[in-house]
Structures are given as C-alpha cells and as structure tokens.
N, C-alpha and C positions, 0 to 999 in steps of 0.2 A: 628606857623607862621600865621599872619593875612592874610586872603584871599584878593585879589585885590578888591578895591571898585569901582565898575562900576557905571556910571550914565545911567539909563534906562528910556526912555521916552515912555509913552503910549499915542498915539495920540487920541485913542478912547477907550471906556470902555471895559475891560475884567473882567471875573469872579474874584472877590476879592480873593477867595480861590486859584484859579489857579495861581494868581500872586505871591503867597507866596515864591516859589522857587527863583523868581527874587530878592525879598527883601533880601534874604540871600547872594546875590552877590553884593549888593550896594544900592544906592538910586533910588527909583522908583518915577518918576514924572508923574502925570496925567494932560494932557493938557485940557483946557476948550474949545479950538477951534482947528480944524485940517485943516484949510485952508493953502495955500502955505506960506503965510506970517508968520503964527504961527509956521509952521514947520521950516522955515528958521531961525527963532529966536531961536528955541529949539535945533537944531541939532549940532551946533558947539562944544558943550562940552559933547555930549552924545556918549556912546559906543554901545547902542542898541536902535532901534526904532521899536515899534510895532504898526501896523495899522490894520484897518479892511476895510470897504467898501468905506468910503467917504474921506479918506486922499489921496491927490495927491502927491506922492513922485517923484517930477520932477527932471530934471537935475539941476535946480537952487537950489533945496533943497540939493541934493547930493554934489554939489560943495562946500557948506558951512560945510559939515560933515567931519571935519578934523580928528576926532577920531573914527568915526563910524565903527564898526566891522560887524554888522549884522542888517538887516531889516527883521522883521517877519510880515507876512501877515496872520491874523486870518481868513482864508477863502480859497476858491479854485482859484478864478480869480486873475491874476497878472497884469491886464491892468492899474491899478492905480500906478504902480511902474515902473520907468525907469530902467529896469533890466540891460540894456547894460551899462548905465552910472555907475551903482553900481558895476557891475562886472569889468569894466575898472579900477575902483579905488580899487579893491580888497575887496569889501564889499560883504559879503555873503547875499543872499536873500533866505529866507525859508518860507514855507507856509504849508497849511493843505489840500492837494488835496483829501483826502479820507473822509473829515468831512461830506459833504452834499450829498454824493452819494445816499443813500437810501431815504433821505428826499425829495430831488428834484425829483427823479424818481417817488416817491409816488404822489407828487403834480401834476406832468405832467400827470399821469394817471387819477387822480381825475379831472383835468381840461378837459381832453379828454372825459371822460364819462359825465361830467356835460354839456359839449358843445353839444355832439352828442345826448344825451337824453333830452336836453332842461330843465335841472333841475332848472336853474335860472328863466327861463320863467314860468315853472310850479309853482314855489313858488309864483311868482307875481300873477298868476291867482287865486290861492287859497286865498291869502291875500286880493285880490280885490273883493272876492265874485263871481268870474267868473269860478267856478269849472267845469261846463259842457263845457264852451268854451275851457278850457284848455285840455279837453279830445278829442277835435275835431282837434288837430294838426295832421300833416302828420306823420304816423308811422315812427319811427326811425330805422336805421340799427342796427344790433347786431355787436359787435366787431369782432366776428369770421368770419363775411362776408367781413371784410375790410383789406386792405393792409396798413401797417404802414411803412412810410419812415423816417429813422433817418439820420440826417446829424450830424456827430460827434460821432464816436463809441468808445469814451473813457469810463471812469468809469460810468458816469451817463447814457450815451447812451446805454451801455451794460446792465445796470440795467433796463432801460426802455424796451429794446428789450426782455430781459429774461422774464419779467413779462407779456408782451403782447403776446409773442409767446407761452411760456409754460403755462401761466395762462389763457389766453383768446383765444388762438388758432388763433391769427392774423398772416397773412403772413407778414414777416419782410424783408424790403430792407434797405440797408444802403450805405452811402458814407462817406469816410474819406480820408484825404491826407496821413494818416499814417495807414499802415496795422495793424489791431488790434490783429492779431494772433488768436489762438484758441478761439472759442466762445462756451459757454455752452447752445447754442440754435441753431435752424435752421434759418439762415439769409443769404440773397444773397447780395453780393457786386455789385453795379451798378454805372454807371456814374450819375452825378447830373441831366443831362437832362432826362435820363431814369427814375430816381427816381421821378422827378417832374411829368412825364407823367403817372406813374403807381400808385403813392401813393394816397390813400384816405385820409390819415392823415399824415401830415408832422410835425415831432417833432425835434426841434433844440437843439443841445447839443454841441455847439462849444464855444471856448474862443473868446474874442473880440480881433481881430488883424486887421491890414490894409486889409488883404485878406477877412476877414469875415464881415467887416463893410458894412452894407447895402447889405449883401449877398442876402437877400430877398427883391427885389425891382420890379419895373414894368415889367422888362424883364423876371425875373424868375417867377413872379406871373402869367404872361401870358402863361407860359409853363405848368402850373399845370392843373390837371384834373378839369373840371367844377364841382363845388360843393364840392371840397376838403376842409379839415379843417387844420388850422395851430395852432400848440402849441409851445409857446416860453417860456422856463424857463431858458434860457442861459443869454444873455445880450440884453438889449433893442435896442442897436445900430445895432444889426445884421439885424433888420427889418426896412425898410423904412415905417414909420407909416402912412404917408399920402398916399403912393401908396397902402398900405393894405386897408386903409379906402375906397379908391376909388373902389377897387375890391369888397369889401363887399357891398358897396352901389349900384353898378351896377348889383349885383346878380351873378357874375361869380365865387364867392368864397362862400363855404358853411358856414364858420364861423371861428372865431379865438378866442383862449383862451390864455391870456398873463399874466405872472407874472412880466414881466420886460418891460420897455417902453423907448422910445426916443422921447422927453426928459422925464426924470423921476423926479417928477411925471408929468403926462400930464397936461398942463395948461387948465384952464376952456375954453371951446369953441373949443378944438382940435377936428378935424373931426372924429378921431377914437372913441371918447367918445359917439358920436351920431350914429355910424355905427351899423347896425343890426347884430344879431347873434354873439354877443361877450360875453365873460366871462372874468372878470379881477380879479386878486388878487394883493395886494400891495407889491410885491417883498418879499414874505415870504417863498420861496422855501426851504431855510435852517433854517427856524424858528421852529425847533423842539428841544426838550430837548437834544436828543442824538447828533444832528448835532451841536448845540451850544457848548456842552461839547467837541465834537471832534475838534472844532476850537481852543480850548484852548491848543491842543496838540502842536501848533506852539511854545508855551512857552518852551516846552522841548527842541526843536531844538535851540532856542535862547540861552538857558542855555548851551547846548552842545558847541555851537560856542564860547561863552564867556570863556568856560573852555578849549578851544583849541582842541575840538573834532570835528569830521565830523558830519554834520547834517544828519538826516534820510530822510528829504524831501527838498533838495535844489531845487531852481528854475532851469528850463532847461537853459543850456548855450545858449546865444544869438549868432547867426552867425555873425562873424566879416567881 
C-alpha cells in the first residue's frame, strides 16, 4: 500500500541528512523567504510546517492552513508561533526543548567569566601595546565570592546553577513562577525583589511571554545591588536595552554580557553599543554542533504526528 504523500514545507534551513525521513513521507519544499507573506502563500496546501528562529507563524498564517497537521519548531523558544491559534484549529505544535541546554549554559558561564575578569578589555590592551596599563585594572572578584541569581529555573537555568554551585562554589538564588522540583545542587528559592537585592550576578533564563517582556527595566534595575552584573542568553526583549544602557553609563551597574538583544541586531548608534563594561555575542548560544543536531530532533516528532502518533515534545497547552 502506498504511504500517504504529504506536502512538507521548510520555512528555514535544516540539516539535509536530518530531512531525509520527511522525504519518505512526501514532497519537501524549501522556502527562500520566511516572512509572513511567504508563509501565507505556502501553507494552504501543506501538511507540515517546520520553522526555526526567524519565521513568524501568526494567526493570519494559521488561518490559511487548511490542511496543516503539525508545526515543528527547531529550537527551544515558541514565541514566534501563535500556539493558541494552532491548538484551537487542532494543529499540533512540537519543538526541541532539550537541544540547547548545555550549549546555552556554557555560553552564559563564559560570558559571566569574561565580563567579571575583563577578558575582552584585556585582549584590547594587549593588542594596543598597552600591556602594563592592562595590569593596573582593579582586581576582580573570584566566582566563589559571589552570589548568582537565576530567573527561570528550567532546563538551562538548572544547568547554569549546577555548574556555578558545584563547579565554582557560588551561592545560588533563584526565582521561578513554576516550582522546579528536586535540584541536584544547593539553591535557595526567593522572591524577585530579594533576588535583585542579594545577587552579584543576575542570569536570565526565561521564555519570552507578555509577563517576561521587559522584565528587566528601570524599576527592576534600580533594585539591584550596586555593581551587579547582568547575563542574558534568553531573549533580547526580556531586557529594556535603553534602561540598561543608562544604568551602565551612570555607574550603578557593574556590567552586562548579552547574547540576545532588543532590537536584534542593535542598530548603529544604539546607546547600549557605547555603554561601558559590556560583552556581546551575536545570538550564538545554541550554535554548537551538539545543539544544532539536537534541534533536528523536532523532525522525529513531525514524522510521528504525520503517522498518527503522539509526539515526544508537544508545546505546552495554552490557557483558554
């Protein structure tokens, strides 16, 4: 019996080898653009849609998806998919929540160490021939002296806390709206206000939602310890970039290391680009070989749904 021939649309690039199981189920179409207009044109006849970071699967896109059975997100965040609209129409949404856990936690720690020890500035001193000037900077703290505050104790937050507590001996505080359960490290659950007041380093590991958009802004920044450091490897919109730049420029904040931005990329002349004591990377938290391979696991769930099976990693149900 001939298997059903599905039409499967890749809005963004996936590993060609990982895509092979999809080709066994039907026609695979690779789009050249993933903007809303391109998706609206592509979805009416498709059974499965796979996206990554830059596709915006809006309600307008979903309204045109007459045959769509499943949307697969090759990554951790789901903010670029209107999950409620999809679930209302009986469309499964699947993703790869475990793919970038270790990669992002590793980068967050690298950014933290780079910022606190002034590695970027030290590199510039050496290249500029100012070796002795570089040795005259104020001595830095050791990690074991510092308290780490984590907002968002999910997979990545726990990986960050475990490394920092068990590996570096840091005191770890955390805040999450969901109780994380048993932790394989010593960590104290506190309110956001207490975390802001006590943390020497604040590391963000939350999804982008209406509740977390600009979670870090003028008011929350004003509650933090003078000289504290901010690490953001979650989503750029969680931080008010201009408010952060102001705190860095007036000296109330020790420094900030960011892998994500709002807007992304930052436009030329943005105040954060000129702020002191900063360290930036271009949204590469999950850009490791293992993490990229892990994101391809979403294809397994897309195949499962098309074959009438339950997925391993469905998106959380939205509250009605």
